[in-house]
C-alpha positions in Angstrom: -70.6 -23.9 101.8 -70.9 -21.6 98.6 -68.2 -20.7 96.2 -68.8 -17.2 97.4 -67.6 -18.3 101.1 -64.9 -20.1 100.5 -61.8 -18.5 102.2 -59.2 -17.1 99.8 -56.5 -19.2 101.5 -58.8 -22.1 100.3 -58.8 -21.0 96.9 -55.5 -19.9 96.7 -54.3 -23.8 97.7 -56.5 -25.1 95.1 -54.8 -23.2 92.5 -51.3 -24.0 93.8 -52.3 -27.4 93.7 -53.4 -27.0 90.0 -50.0 -25.3 89.0 -47.9 -27.7 90.5 -49.1 -30.4 88.4 -48.0 -28.5 85.4 -44.1 -28.6 86.4 -42.9 -25.8 84.5 -45.1 -22.9 82.9 -45.2 -19.8 80.3 -47.9 -17.9 80.9 -49.6 -16.1 78.2 -49.4 -12.5 80.2 -51.8 -9.5 79.7 -51.2 -7.6 82.9 -54.7 -8.2 83.9 -55.7 -9.4 87.5 -56.4 -12.9 85.8 -53.2 -13.7 84.1 -51.4 -11.9 86.9 -52.8 -14.6 89.6 -51.6 -17.3 87.3 -48.2 -16.1 86.9 -48.0 -15.2 90.8 -49.3 -18.8 91.5 -46.8 -20.5 89.3 -43.6 -18.7 90.8 -45.3 -19.7 94.1 -45.7 -23.2 93.3 -43.0 -23.8 90.7 -40.4 -21.3 91.3 -39.3 -18.4 89.2 -36.6 -20.4 87.4 -39.9 -22.8 85.9 -42.1 -19.7 85.3 -41.9 -17.3 82.4 -44.3 -14.5 81.7 -45.1 -14.1 77.6 -46.6 -11.0 76.3 -47.4 -10.4 72.9 -46.6 -6.5 71.7 -48.9 -6.1 69.0 -50.9 -2.8 67.9 -53.9 -3.8 69.6 -51.9 -3.5 73.1 -51.9 0.0 74.4 -48.7 1.4 75.3 -50.0 1.9 79.3 -50.9 -1.8 79.3 -47.4 -3.0 78.2 -45.9 -0.5 80.7 -47.8 -2.2 83.4 -46.8 -5.8 82.0 -43.4 -4.8 82.8 -43.8 -3.0 86.1 -46.0 -6.4 87.2 -43.6 -8.9 86.2 -40.8 -7.1 87.9 -42.5 -7.2 91.1 -43.0 -10.7 90.9 -39.5 -11.1 90.3 -40.2 -13.2 86.9 -38.7 -13.0 83.7 -40.8 -11.4 80.8 -40.4 -12.2 77.0 -42.0 -9.8 74.7 -43.1 -10.9 71.7 -43.9 -9.7 68.1 -46.9 -10.9 66.2 -49.2 -9.4 63.6 -52.4 -10.4 63.8 -53.4 -7.8 61.2 -51.8 -9.6 58.6 -54.6 -12.3 59.3 -57.7 -11.8 56.9 -60.2 -13.3 59.5 -58.8 -10.9 62.4 -59.3 -7.9 60.1 -62.4 -8.8 58.8 -64.0 -9.0 62.3 -66.9 -10.7 61.5 -67.7 -11.7 65.4 -65.2 -14.5 65.2 -62.0 -11.9 65.8 -60.8 -13.6 69.0 -60.4 -16.7 67.6 -57.8 -15.7 65.0 -55.9 -13.6 67.9 -55.6 -16.2 70.2 -54.9 -18.7 67.6 -51.9 -16.3 66.5 -50.8 -15.1 69.9 -50.8 -18.8 71.6 -49.4 -20.7 68.7 -46.0 -18.0 69.1 -46.1 -18.3 73.0 -46.2 -22.1 72.4 -43.1 -21.9 70.3 -41.4 -20.0 72.9 -42.1 -22.7 75.4 -40.9 -25.0 73.2 -37.6 -23.4 72.5 -37.0 -22.5 76.0 -38.2 -26.4 77.2 -41.2 -25.0 79.2 -43.8 -28.1 79.6 -46.9 -26.0 79.4 -48.4 -23.0 78.3 -51.0 -21.1 80.5 -53.9 -18.7 80.2 -55.8 -16.6 82.7 -59.4 -18.3 81.8 -61.6 -18.7 84.5 -64.8 -20.6 85.4 -66.8 -17.4 84.3 -65.3 -17.0 81.1 -66.5 -20.5 80.4 -69.7 -20.0 81.2 -70.0 -17.0 78.4 -72.0 -17.8 75.6 -69.4 -16.1 73.1 -66.0 -16.9 73.5 -64.4 -17.9 70.1 -61.0 -17.2 71.5 -61.5 -20.1 73.8 -61.6 -22.5 71.1 -58.3 -21.8 69.8 -57.2 -22.3 73.2 -58.5 -25.7 73.4 -57.1 -26.6 70.1 -53.6 -25.7 71.0 -54.0 -27.6 74.4 -53.4 -24.8 76.4 -53.8 -25.2 80.4 -56.3 -23.1 82.2 -55.3 -23.4 85.8 -57.8 -21.3 87.0 -60.7 -23.5 85.5 -59.1 -26.5 87.2 -59.0 -25.3 90.1 -62.8 -24.0 89.9 -62.2 -20.2 90.2 -64.5 -17.5 89.0 -63.7 -13.9 88.8 -64.5 -13.0 92.3 -62.3 -15.6 93.4 -59.2 -14.5 91.4 -60.1 -10.9 92.8 -60.0 -12.3 96.2 -56.5 -14.1 95.9 -55.1 -11.4 94.1 -55.9 -9.2 97.3 -54.7 -12.1 99.7 -51.5 -12.0 98.1 -51.1 -8.3 97.8 -51.0 -8.2 94.3 -51.0 -4.3 93.0 -53.6 -5.1 90.1 -56.2 -7.2 92.8 -58.6 -4.4 91.6 -57.4 -3.5 88.3 -60.6 -2.8 85.8 -60.7 -5.1 82.8 -59.0 -4.0 80.0 -59.5 -6.0 76.9 -57.1 -5.3 73.9 -58.3 -2.3 72.1 -59.7 -4.4 68.8 -62.8 -5.0 71.2 -63.6 -1.7 70.8 -64.1 -2.1 66.9 -67.7 -3.0 66.1 -68.5 -6.4 64.5 -68.2 -5.9 60.8 -66.1 -2.8 60.7 -62.4 -3.9 59.6 -59.9 -3.6 62.2 -56.9 -1.8 60.8 -53.8 -0.3 62.3 -55.3 3.2 61.9 -58.3 2.5 64.0 -56.7 1.1 66.7 -54.2 3.9 67.1 -57.2 6.2 67.1 -59.2 4.4 69.9 -55.7 4.6 71.9 -55.8 8.1 71.5 -59.5 9.0 71.9 -59.5 6.8 75.0 -56.5 9.0 76.4 -58.1 12.0 75.6 -61.3 11.2 77.3 -59.5 10.1 80.4 -57.7 13.6 80.3 -61.1 15.4 79.8 -62.6 13.7 82.5 -59.6 14.4 84.8 -59.8 17.9 84.1 -63.4 18.0 85.3 -62.4 16.0 88.8 -64.7 13.2 87.2 -63.4 9.8 88.3 -64.1 7.1 85.6 -63.3 3.4 86.5 -64.2 2.2 83.1 -63.8 4.2 79.6 -64.3 2.9 76.2 -64.3 4.3 73.0 -66.2 2.2 70.4 -65.7 2.3 66.6 -69.1 2.0 65.1 -69.9 1.9 61.1 -71.2 5.3 61.1 -69.6 7.1 64.2 -68.4 6.4 67.5 -69.5 5.9 71.3 -67.9 6.9 74.3 -68.8 4.4 77.1 -68.0 5.3 80.9 -69.0 3.6 84.2 -72.3 4.4 86.1 -71.1 7.0 88.0 -69.2 9.0 85.5 -72.2 8.9 83.0 -74.4 9.9 85.4 -72.3 13.0 86.2 -72.1 13.7 82.4 -76.0 13.3 82.0 -76.3 15.8 84.6 -73.9 18.3 82.7 -75.1 18.3 79.1 -72.7 21.1 78.2 -69.7 19.2 79.4 -71.0 16.2 77.7 -71.3 17.8 74.5 -67.8 19.5 74.8 -66.4 15.8 75.4 -68.0 14.6 72.3 -66.7 17.5 70.4 -63.0 16.9 71.6 -63.2 13.3 70.6 -65.0 14.0 67.1 -62.0 16.3 66.5 -59.4 13.4 66.8 -61.7 10.5 65.4 -63.3 12.3 62.5 -65.6 9.3 62.1 -68.8 10.9 62.6 -71.4 11.3 65.2 -70.8 10.3 68.5 -72.8 9.8 71.7 -72.1 9.2 75.6 -73.6 6.1 76.9 -73.1 3.7 80.1 -70.3 1.2 79.9 -71.2 -2.3 79.0 -68.9 -5.2 78.7 -68.4 -6.6 75.0 -71.1 -4.0 73.7 -70.0 -4.0 70.4 -67.6 -7.4 69.9 -70.3 -9.7 69.0 -72.9 -10.2 66.5 -75.5 -10.5 69.2 -74.4 -7.3 71.0 -74.3 -5.5 67.7 -77.5 -6.7 66.9 -79.2 -6.0 70.5 -77.9 -2.2 69.6 -79.5 -2.1 66.4 -82.7 -2.8 68.2 -82.2 -0.5 71.1 -81.8 2.4 68.5 -84.6 1.6 66.5 -86.9 1.7 69.3 -85.7 5.2 70.2 -88.3 7.8 69.7 
């Protein structure tokens, strides 16, 4: 039987077995489907008294995402600890040379590990799954390994599709939530990460979503990428096709974002995960632009 054919109940049982071995758990909680499934598994396997959610509130976390974190932990009946960190004080994070996630995870997970020790919890866990482990560029995973962080989804052999299947089987409200990495992932490699740029990304993405709603366009994925000499609005395939069919509206969207961003010219493109967050992605983008007539 292939992994795709494994029933959700069997996947869930494998995850619960992996979590039970951890005794007590602080989940580094982002509010996304992966960490939510780990948190829900801990509540089921260990109970709410031996489970704690820890979220880092930093400039890279959108306010909507923090609100979702609070709602989801309330739904699961688990305590939430909101921690403060200052990744922007870390030179390697600010420099954004392609390994920003290493410095981010090192800062965040170290703080969560301190909390676990203070509160007497045995382990810290993340929502890393087996598909993450197959990715060629995940510097944040190196930081997690160095800190000995548990990865119950990996231990149970769950990939992204499996995680969503378990989330649906358990009736979790975030089962179909699109991925939403931190705001810093929108800053192109080589462009320093600053508080002002992070705030700008949050403002412009909100403006894009509002604009599309005004034109009755549903967009599942929205990113505003800050480049070295401008910006790029990325939306999912359906929304992108609609904008291509309505050039005046696409131009109006670019104008609206340009007035907020003040970072040069912009373009609209189809959404690609990690499009500017690795050196390879940036080099690929430069090659594509060089080939344009």
